[in-house]
C-alpha positions in Angstrom: 0.0 0.0 0.0 1.0 3.7 -0.4 1.3 3.8 3.4 4.1 1.3 2.8 5.8 3.8 0.5 5.9 6.3 3.4 7.1 3.6 5.7 9.9 2.8 3.3 11.0 6.4 3.5 10.8 6.4 7.3 11.7 2.9 8.4 14.0 1.8 5.6 15.8 5.1 5.0 19.2 4.4 6.6 20.4 6.1 9.7 23.0 8.6 8.8 26.1 8.6 11.0 29.9 8.8 10.7 30.1 5.1 11.3 30.4 2.6 8.4 27.6 0.4 9.7 24.4 0.6 11.8 21.8 -1.8 13.2 18.6 -0.9 14.9 14.8 -1.2 15.1 12.4 1.5 14.2 8.6 1.6 14.6 6.3 3.8 12.6 2.6 4.6 12.0 1.4 5.7 8.6 -1.9 6.6 7.0 -3.2 5.2 3.7 -4.5 6.9 0.5 -6.8 4.0 -0.4 -10.6 4.1 0.4 -11.7 2.6 3.7 -8.2 1.5 4.6 -6.9 2.3 8.1 -3.4 3.5 9.2 -0.7 0.9 9.7 1.8 0.4 12.5 5.0 -1.5 11.8 8.4 -2.3 13.3 11.2 -3.0 10.9 15.0 -3.3 11.1 17.3 -0.5 10.1 20.5 -1.9 8.6 23.4 -0.3 6.8 26.9 -1.0 5.7 29.2 1.3 3.7 32.5 0.0 2.3 35.0 1.8 0.0 32.7 1.4 -3.0 29.9 -1.1 -2.1 27.1 -0.2 0.2 24.0 -1.8 1.6 21.3 0.4 3.1 17.8 -1.1 3.3 16.1 -0.9 0.9 19.1 -0.3 -1.4 22.2 -2.2 -2.5 24.6 0.0 -4.5 28.0 0.7 -5.8 29.8 4.1 -5.8 31.2 4.8 -9.2 33.3 7.6 -7.8 35.1 7.7 -4.5 32.5 8.9 -2.0 33.1 12.4 -0.6 30.9 14.9 1.1 31.0 17.0 -2.0 29.7 14.5 -4.5 28.7 10.9 -5.1 27.7 8.9 -8.1 26.1 5.5 -7.5 24.1 2.7 -9.3 22.3 -0.2 -7.7 19.0 -1.9 -7.0 16.3 -0.9 -4.6 13.2 -2.6 -3.2 10.2 -0.3 -3.8 7.6 -0.9 -1.2 4.6 0.7 -3.0 2.4 -2.3 -3.2 -1.3 -2.5 -2.3 -3.1 -5.5 -0.7 -6.8 -5.0 -1.3 -7.6 -7.3 1.6 -6.5 -4.4 3.9 -9.5 -2.3 2.9 -12.9 -2.5 4.5 -14.6 -1.8 1.2 -16.0 -5.1 -0.2 -15.5 -4.0 -3.8 -11.9 -2.9 -3.4 -11.2 -6.3 -1.8 -12.1 -7.8 -5.2 -9.2 -6.0 -7.0 -5.8 -7.4 -7.9 -2.8 -7.0 -5.6 -0.4 -4.2 -6.5 2.9 -6.0 -5.8 6.1 -4.3 -4.6 8.8 -4.0 -7.3 12.6 -4.0 -7.8 14.0 -0.9 -9.3 17.4 -0.4 -10.9 18.7 3.1 -10.2 21.4 5.7 -10.8 21.9 8.5 -8.4 24.1 11.6 -8.2 24.6 13.6 -5.0 26.3 17.0 -4.9 26.4 18.6 -1.5 22.9 18.4 0.2 21.1 17.7 -3.1 20.6 14.2 -4.6 19.0 13.3 -7.9 17.8 9.8 -8.7 16.4 7.9 -11.7 14.9 4.4 -11.2 13.4 1.8 -13.6 11.4 -1.2 -12.7 13.3 -4.4 -13.6 11.0 -6.9 -11.9 8.2 -6.7 -14.5 5.6 -5.5 -12.0 4.8 -2.4 -13.9 7.8 -1.5 -16.2 7.6 2.1 -15.1 10.1 4.6 -13.8 10.5 7.6 -11.5 12.7 10.6 -11.4 13.5 12.2 -8.1 15.3 15.1 -6.5 15.8 15.6 -2.8 17.6 17.8 -0.4 18.4 17.5 3.3 20.9 19.1 5.6 21.7 18.3 9.3 21.5 21.1 11.8 23.0 20.8 15.3 20.7 21.9 18.1 22.3 21.3 21.5 22.9 17.5 21.6 20.3 16.9 18.8 21.0 16.5 15.1 18.0 17.8 13.3 17.6 16.8 9.6 14.9 18.6 7.6 14.3 17.3 4.1 12.2 17.7 1.0 11.8 15.3 -1.9 10.0 15.7 -5.3 9.2 12.5 -7.2 7.7 12.2 -10.7 6.2 8.7 -11.6 5.4 7.8 -15.2 2.0 6.6 -16.2 3.0 2.9 -16.0 4.1 3.1 -12.4 1.2 5.4 -11.5 -1.3 3.1 -13.2 0.1 0.1 -11.3 -0.7 1.9 -8.0 -3.8 3.9 -8.7 -5.4 2.5 -11.9 -8.2 0.0 -12.3 -8.3 -2.4 -15.2 -11.4 -3.3 -17.2 -11.2 -6.9 -15.8 -11.1 -5.6 -12.2 -14.0 -3.3 -12.9 -16.0 -6.3 -14.2 -15.2 -8.2 -10.9 -17.0 -5.4 -9.0 -20.0 -5.5 -11.4 -19.0 -2.0 -12.6 -19.3 -0.5 -9.1 -15.6 0.5 -9.4 -15.1 2.0 -12.8 -12.1 1.2 -15.0 -9.5 4.0 -14.7 -6.2 4.6 -16.4 -3.9 6.7 -14.2 -1.7 9.3 -15.8 1.8 10.3 -14.6 1.8 11.6 -11.0 4.1 13.7 -9.0 4.4 14.0 -5.2 6.3 16.1 -2.7 7.5 14.8 0.7 8.4 17.1 3.6 10.1 15.7 6.6 12.2 16.2 9.7 14.2 13.6 11.7 15.9 14.2 15.0 18.8 12.1 16.2 19.8 12.1 19.9 22.9 10.3 21.2 22.0 8.1 24.3 25.6 6.9 24.4 28.6 7.2 22.1 27.2 4.5 19.8 23.5 4.2 20.6 21.1 6.9 19.2 17.4 7.7 19.6 15.7 8.6 16.3 12.3 10.5 16.0 10.7 11.8 12.9 7.6 12.9 11.0 7.0 13.0 7.2 4.1 14.2 5.1 3.8 13.1 1.5 1.4 15.1 -0.8 0.4 13.8 -4.2 -0.8 15.9 -7.0 -4.7 16.4 -6.9 -4.9 14.3 -10.1 -4.6 11.2 -7.9 -8.1 11.9 -6.5 -9.7 11.0 -9.8 -8.8 7.4 -9.1 -12.0 5.5 -7.9 -9.9 3.7 -5.2 -8.2 6.7 -3.7 -9.8 8.9 -1.0 -7.0 11.2 0.0 -3.8 12.7 -1.6 -1.9 13.2 1.6 -0.1 10.7 3.9 1.4 11.6 7.3 3.8 9.2 9.0 5.6 9.3 12.3 8.5 7.2 13.6 10.6 6.4 16.6 13.5 4.0 17.0 16.9 3.0 18.5 19.9 2.7 16.3 23.4 1.3 17.2 26.3 2.6 15.0 29.7 0.9 14.8 
């Protein structure tokens, strides 16, 4: 579900620290865009490892094509895109008749210069064969012992990816007896605003708190299975860096 997309941003976005590796557990609660579908609470691991070129940060595995520096970074890799939808999670009997929107595997290339990162990703799992283009910015600010990281992300999804998430096929519409009309979703954009706070409990153990809000373009509301275009998510967790 789309709430999983927000959870991916919150739960699976790696903890940022000077250490090469981190391990932790983070819990989050996130709303859903889909009709008659409640919010979701989850607890997921936070894992990361950064080598000289290879890195692993859930939900990404990548390789730095250039030596990584604070000034710039060029990387390629694979990421697990948690943007699926399980119709059984809805209380709407007709929506429960729809097909699953499975998660996908995306091949990506990203370039970071200073606090700005651009990313282009293409589905390679055959789930929707779509792509997205993204630009994001975030910068840590020290406030007493806290590290505060405000961020903003803009993402454009092409019509194939958007239709996988928000569209309704003719065969699905027939399953509902036409109650849910067939719908082809166009390309969609979204903006995510967020802030995370990191507080050191010890030299290697950190408390993480955060809140994010993702707002989709109003076009998404034309989909017969969507009831809102905004998702808010909150998180809290403990992360060990080493």
